[in-house]
C-alpha positions as CSV (number, residue, x, y, z in Angstrom):
1,M,-41.3,29.9,-69.9
2,H,-39.0,29.0,-72.8
3,T,-35.5,27.8,-73.4
4,A,-33.6,29.2,-76.5
5,I,-31.4,26.7,-78.4
6,I,-28.9,28.1,-81.0
7,L,-27.9,25.4,-83.6
8,A,-24.4,26.2,-84.7
9,A,-22.5,23.1,-85.6
10,G,-22.8,23.0,-89.3
11,N,-19.7,22.6,-91.7
12,S,-20.2,25.9,-93.4
13,S,-19.0,24.3,-96.6
14,R,-20.6,26.8,-99.1
15,I,-18.9,29.7,-97.4
16,K,-15.4,28.3,-98.0
17,N,-13.9,30.1,-95.0
18,S,-11.2,28.7,-92.7
19,K,-13.4,29.4,-89.6
20,S,-17.0,28.4,-89.1
21,K,-19.3,31.1,-90.7
22,I,-20.7,31.9,-87.3
23,F,-17.6,33.9,-86.6
24,L,-18.2,36.0,-89.7
25,K,-18.8,39.8,-88.7
26,I,-21.7,42.1,-89.5
27,K,-22.2,45.3,-87.5
28,K,-18.7,44.6,-85.7
29,N,-20.3,41.5,-84.1
30,T,-20.0,37.9,-85.1
31,L,-23.1,36.2,-86.5
32,I,-23.4,34.0,-83.5
33,D,-22.9,37.0,-80.9
34,S,-25.8,38.7,-82.8
35,T,-27.9,35.5,-82.6
36,I,-27.2,35.3,-78.8
37,S,-28.2,38.9,-78.5
38,L,-31.5,38.0,-80.3
39,A,-32.0,35.1,-78.0
40,K,-31.5,37.0,-74.9
41,K,-34.2,39.7,-76.1
42,T,-36.8,37.0,-75.8
43,N,-36.1,36.6,-72.1
44,P,-35.5,32.8,-72.1
45,A,-35.0,30.8,-68.9
46,E,-31.8,29.4,-70.4
47,I,-29.8,29.6,-73.6
48,Y,-28.0,26.5,-75.1
49,I,-25.7,26.5,-78.1
50,V,-25.0,23.3,-80.0
51,I,-21.5,23.6,-81.7
52,K,-18.6,21.6,-82.9
53,K,-16.3,20.7,-80.1
54,K,-13.2,22.5,-81.7
55,D,-15.2,25.8,-81.9
56,F,-15.4,25.9,-78.1
57,I,-12.2,27.6,-77.7
58,Y,-13.9,30.9,-79.1
59,F,-16.4,31.0,-76.2
60,K,-14.2,30.9,-73.1
61,S,-14.8,34.7,-72.4
62,K,-16.7,35.7,-69.3
63,K,-19.4,37.0,-71.5
64,Y,-20.5,33.5,-72.3
65,R,-20.5,32.2,-68.8
66,N,-24.5,32.0,-68.4
67,I,-24.8,30.1,-71.8
68,K,-24.6,26.2,-71.9
69,F,-22.8,24.5,-74.6
70,L,-23.4,21.1,-76.1
71,F,-21.3,19.4,-78.8
72,Q,-22.7,17.7,-81.9
73,K,-20.2,14.7,-82.5
74,K,-20.7,14.9,-86.3
75,P,-22.5,17.4,-88.6
76,L,-25.5,15.0,-89.2
77,G,-28.1,17.8,-89.6
78,T,-30.4,19.9,-87.8
79,G,-32.5,17.0,-86.4
80,D,-29.3,15.4,-84.9
81,A,-28.2,18.8,-83.5
82,F,-31.6,19.2,-81.8
83,K,-31.5,15.7,-80.5
84,T,-28.0,16.6,-78.9
85,F,-29.9,19.2,-76.7
86,I,-33.2,17.3,-76.0
87,N,-31.5,14.2,-75.0
88,S,-29.6,15.9,-72.3
89,Y,-32.1,18.5,-71.3
90,N,-33.5,18.1,-67.8
91,G,-34.7,21.7,-67.1
92,S,-38.4,22.8,-66.6
93,S,-39.1,24.8,-69.7
94,N,-42.4,23.8,-71.4
95,N,-41.4,25.4,-74.8
96,F,-38.2,25.7,-76.8
97,L,-37.1,28.5,-79.4
98,I,-34.8,27.1,-82.1
99,L,-32.6,29.7,-83.6
100,Y,-29.5,29.3,-85.9
101,G,-26.0,30.7,-85.5
102,D,-26.0,31.9,-89.2
103,T,-29.6,33.5,-89.1
104,P,-29.2,36.4,-86.6
105,F,-31.5,39.0,-88.1
106,I,-34.8,37.6,-87.3
107,N,-37.4,40.0,-86.2
108,L,-38.1,40.0,-82.6
109,E,-41.7,40.8,-83.2
110,D,-42.0,37.7,-85.3
111,I,-40.5,35.5,-82.5
112,N,-42.8,37.1,-79.8
113,K,-45.8,36.5,-82.0
114,M,-44.5,32.8,-82.2
115,L,-44.2,32.4,-78.6
116,K,-47.8,33.7,-77.9
117,L,-49.2,31.1,-80.5
118,I,-47.2,28.2,-79.0
119,N,-49.8,27.9,-76.1
120,K,-52.4,26.7,-78.7
121,N,-50.2,24.7,-81.0
122,P,-47.4,22.1,-80.7
123,I,-45.0,23.9,-83.2
124,I,-44.9,27.2,-84.8
125,I,-42.8,27.7,-87.8
126,L,-41.3,31.0,-89.2
127,G,-41.9,31.2,-93.0
128,F,-41.8,33.7,-95.8
129,K,-43.1,34.2,-99.2
130,T,-41.0,34.3,-102.3
131,N,-41.1,33.1,-105.9
132,K,-37.3,33.2,-106.1
133,N,-36.4,30.3,-103.9
134,Q,-33.5,27.9,-105.0
135,D,-32.4,26.0,-102.0
136,L,-34.6,26.5,-98.9
137,G,-37.3,24.2,-97.6
138,L,-40.7,24.5,-99.0
139,I,-43.8,24.7,-96.5
140,K,-47.0,22.8,-97.8
141,V,-50.1,24.2,-96.1
142,N,-53.9,23.2,-96.3
143,K,-56.8,25.6,-96.4
144,K,-56.8,25.9,-92.6
145,K,-53.2,27.0,-92.8
146,Q,-52.1,23.9,-91.1
147,V,-48.6,22.7,-92.1
148,L,-48.8,19.4,-94.1
149,K,-45.1,19.0,-94.6
150,I,-42.0,20.7,-95.2
151,I,-40.1,19.6,-98.4
152,E,-36.2,19.9,-98.6
153,Y,-35.5,21.7,-101.9
154,K,-33.1,19.1,-103.0
155,N,-36.0,16.6,-102.6
156,A,-38.6,18.7,-104.2
157,N,-40.3,17.8,-107.5
158,K,-41.5,20.2,-110.2
159,N,-44.9,20.7,-108.5
160,D,-43.3,21.1,-105.1
161,K,-41.1,24.0,-106.3
162,K,-44.4,26.0,-107.2
163,I,-44.9,26.4,-103.4
164,N,-44.0,29.9,-102.4
165,I,-43.8,29.6,-98.6
166,C,-40.3,29.0,-97.5
167,N,-38.9,27.6,-94.3
168,S,-36.6,29.8,-92.2
169,G,-35.7,27.1,-90.0
170,V,-36.7,29.0,-86.9
171,F,-39.2,26.9,-84.8
172,V,-40.9,27.2,-81.5
173,M,-42.2,23.9,-80.1
174,N,-43.6,22.6,-76.9
175,K,-42.2,19.9,-74.8
176,M,-44.4,17.2,-76.3
177,A,-43.3,17.8,-79.8
178,A,-39.6,18.3,-78.7
179,N,-39.8,14.7,-77.4
180,Y,-41.1,13.4,-80.6
181,T,-37.9,14.7,-82.4
182,K,-36.2,11.5,-80.8
183,K,-38.0,9.5,-83.5
184,I,-36.5,11.5,-86.6
185,A,-34.9,9.0,-88.9
186,K,-31.9,9.7,-91.3
187,D,-33.0,10.9,-94.7
188,N,-32.0,8.5,-97.2
189,I,-30.8,11.0,-99.8
190,A,-28.7,13.4,-97.6
191,K,-27.8,10.9,-94.9
192,E,-28.7,13.6,-92.3
193,Y,-31.5,14.1,-89.7
194,Y,-33.6,16.9,-90.7
195,L,-35.5,18.6,-87.9
196,T,-38.4,19.4,-90.3
197,E,-39.3,15.7,-90.3
198,I,-41.1,16.3,-86.9
199,I,-43.9,17.7,-89.0
200,K,-44.5,14.2,-90.5
201,I,-44.2,12.5,-87.3
202,L,-46.8,14.6,-85.7
203,K,-49.1,14.6,-88.8
204,R,-49.3,10.7,-88.4
205,Q,-50.6,11.4,-84.8
206,K,-53.1,13.8,-86.3
207,I,-51.3,16.8,-84.7
208,F,-50.9,19.8,-87.0
209,T,-48.7,22.7,-86.7
210,K,-48.9,26.4,-87.8
211,V,-46.7,28.8,-89.7
212,V,-46.2,32.5,-89.2
213,I,-45.4,34.5,-92.3
214,T,-42.8,37.2,-91.8
215,K,-42.1,40.1,-94.1
216,N,-38.4,40.0,-93.3
217,I,-37.3,37.9,-96.3
218,L,-33.6,38.7,-96.3
219,G,-33.2,38.2,-92.6
220,S,-35.1,34.9,-92.5
221,K,-33.1,33.2,-95.3
222,G,-30.0,32.8,-93.3
223,I,-26.4,33.1,-94.5
224,N,-25.3,30.1,-96.5
225,T,-23.1,31.6,-99.2
226,I,-20.7,34.4,-99.6
227,K,-23.3,36.2,-101.7
228,D,-25.9,35.9,-98.6
229,Y,-23.1,37.2,-96.4
230,K,-22.6,40.2,-98.7
231,L,-26.2,41.2,-99.1
232,N,-26.8,40.8,-95.2
233,K,-23.8,43.0,-94.7
234,I,-25.0,45.7,-96.9
235,F,-28.7,45.6,-95.6
236,F,-28.0,45.1,-91.8
237,N,-24.9,47.2,-91.4
């Protein structure tokens, strides 16, 4: 049994739109509605969405009545958004699927694979291979395909940028790993809490994680800029 958490409280600063980018439309649906639809297809016990309080006005329709909403006080990163969830969660799910309001076109087959693998691993990360990365996190693995760390692109050095496995941001994690996210500290450069720091925290405990590589590169990149939005609109319409 798993619970789905959709992180959707970002500032959308690179989109430069008056509304949050999660309300942009593709296929006549907003990005957040498409992500909700994806989450429902995984048959979760519950769905939570972490948003900014000012955006809650858009979710008062009856179609959202079975979804639970949590408010991130300040946009302090994915780690802080997930802490908003885990600090308030008192349900019985053993596993958590983490999705994003601006990344609705993840393949369901990839998620189902991750949900199967979580029984033997504390965290499963969805990654993809590309040599054209310019802003996404880089996943460093060893010969056993265990994840050693995820390096934020803005913090990556010249050698790091040679890594061709990129982080989609989509995780499945068990309850033990989820509780360790409370230990995530603020990044000194970005002044945010990165959910990816959980990899380092677990590694110090000699607990390693695995990555699932998807061929769905465009759908796994997420929509961060107007260019991303236009590409997704062309491909997924």
